[in-house]
VOZA-81824 format. One record per residue (C-alpha): chain; z, x, y; residue number from 1. Coordinates in Angstrom, 1 decimal. Layout:
ZADO  chaine      c3      c1      c2  num
ZADO       A       Z       X       Y  NUM
...
//
This chain:
ZADO  chaine      c3      c1      c2  num
ZADO       A   -11.1   -29.1     4.6    1
ZADO       A   -12.8   -26.2     6.4    2
ZADO       A   -13.3   -22.8     5.0    3
ZADO       A   -10.6   -21.3     7.4    4
ZADO       A    -8.1   -24.0     6.2    5
ZADO       A    -8.9   -23.2     2.5    6
ZADO       A    -8.5   -19.5     3.1    7
ZADO       A    -5.2   -20.1     5.0    8
ZADO       A    -3.9   -22.1     2.0    9
ZADO       A    -4.3   -19.2    -0.4   10
ZADO       A    -0.9   -17.7    -1.2   11
ZADO       A    -0.9   -13.9    -1.5   12
ZADO       A     0.1   -12.6    -5.0   13
ZADO       A     3.7   -11.4    -5.3   14
ZADO       A     4.2    -7.7    -5.7   15
ZADO       A     6.9    -6.6    -8.1   16
ZADO       A     9.4    -4.8    -6.0   17
ZADO       A    11.8    -4.1    -8.9   18
ZADO       A     9.3    -1.7   -10.6   19
ZADO       A     8.8     2.0    -9.7   20
ZADO       A     6.6     2.9    -6.7   21
ZADO       A     2.9     2.8    -7.4   22
ZADO       A     0.6     3.6    -4.5   23
ZADO       A    -3.1     4.2    -5.5   24
ZADO       A    -4.7     6.5    -2.9   25
ZADO       A    -7.8     5.2    -1.1   26
ZADO       A    -8.4     8.2     1.1   27
ZADO       A    -6.9    11.4     2.4   28
ZADO       A    -7.3    12.6     6.0   29
ZADO       A    -6.7    16.1     7.4   30
ZADO       A    -5.4    15.6    10.9   31
ZADO       A    -4.9    18.7    13.1   32
ZADO       A    -1.3    19.1    14.3   33
ZADO       A    -0.1    16.6    11.7   34
ZADO       A    -1.4    17.8     8.3   35
ZADO       A    -2.7    15.9     5.3   36
ZADO       A    -2.3    12.1     5.5   37
ZADO       A    -2.7    10.1     2.3   38
ZADO       A    -3.8     6.5     2.7   39
ZADO       A    -3.2     3.7     0.2   40
ZADO       A    -1.6     0.4    -0.5   41
ZADO       A     1.7    -0.2    -2.3   42
ZADO       A     1.0    -2.1    -5.5   43
ZADO       A     4.6    -2.1    -7.0   44
ZADO       A     8.0    -0.9    -5.8   45
ZADO       A     9.1    -0.3    -2.2   46
ZADO       A     8.3     2.6     0.2   47
ZADO       A    10.9     3.3     2.8   48
ZADO       A    10.9     5.6     5.9   49
ZADO       A    12.0     9.1     5.0   50
ZADO       A    11.4     8.6     1.3   51
ZADO       A    10.2    11.7    -0.7   52
ZADO       A     7.3    10.9    -3.0   53
ZADO       A     5.1    12.9    -5.4   54
ZADO       A     1.4    12.2    -5.8   55
ZADO       A    -0.2    12.7    -9.2   56
ZADO       A    -3.5    11.9   -10.7   57
//
């Protein structure tokens, strides 16, 4: 088995979509004409277009 085959065989962990949205921020960009853009990965829950979210420490 090659390294690529071994990596392809790894199943990604399931993310609990039935829990509240949790999105740890990795970075924040200030883009002219757009505004502040937070960047992160959804750990739990689901994020949908147009959804209003609140960021807290």
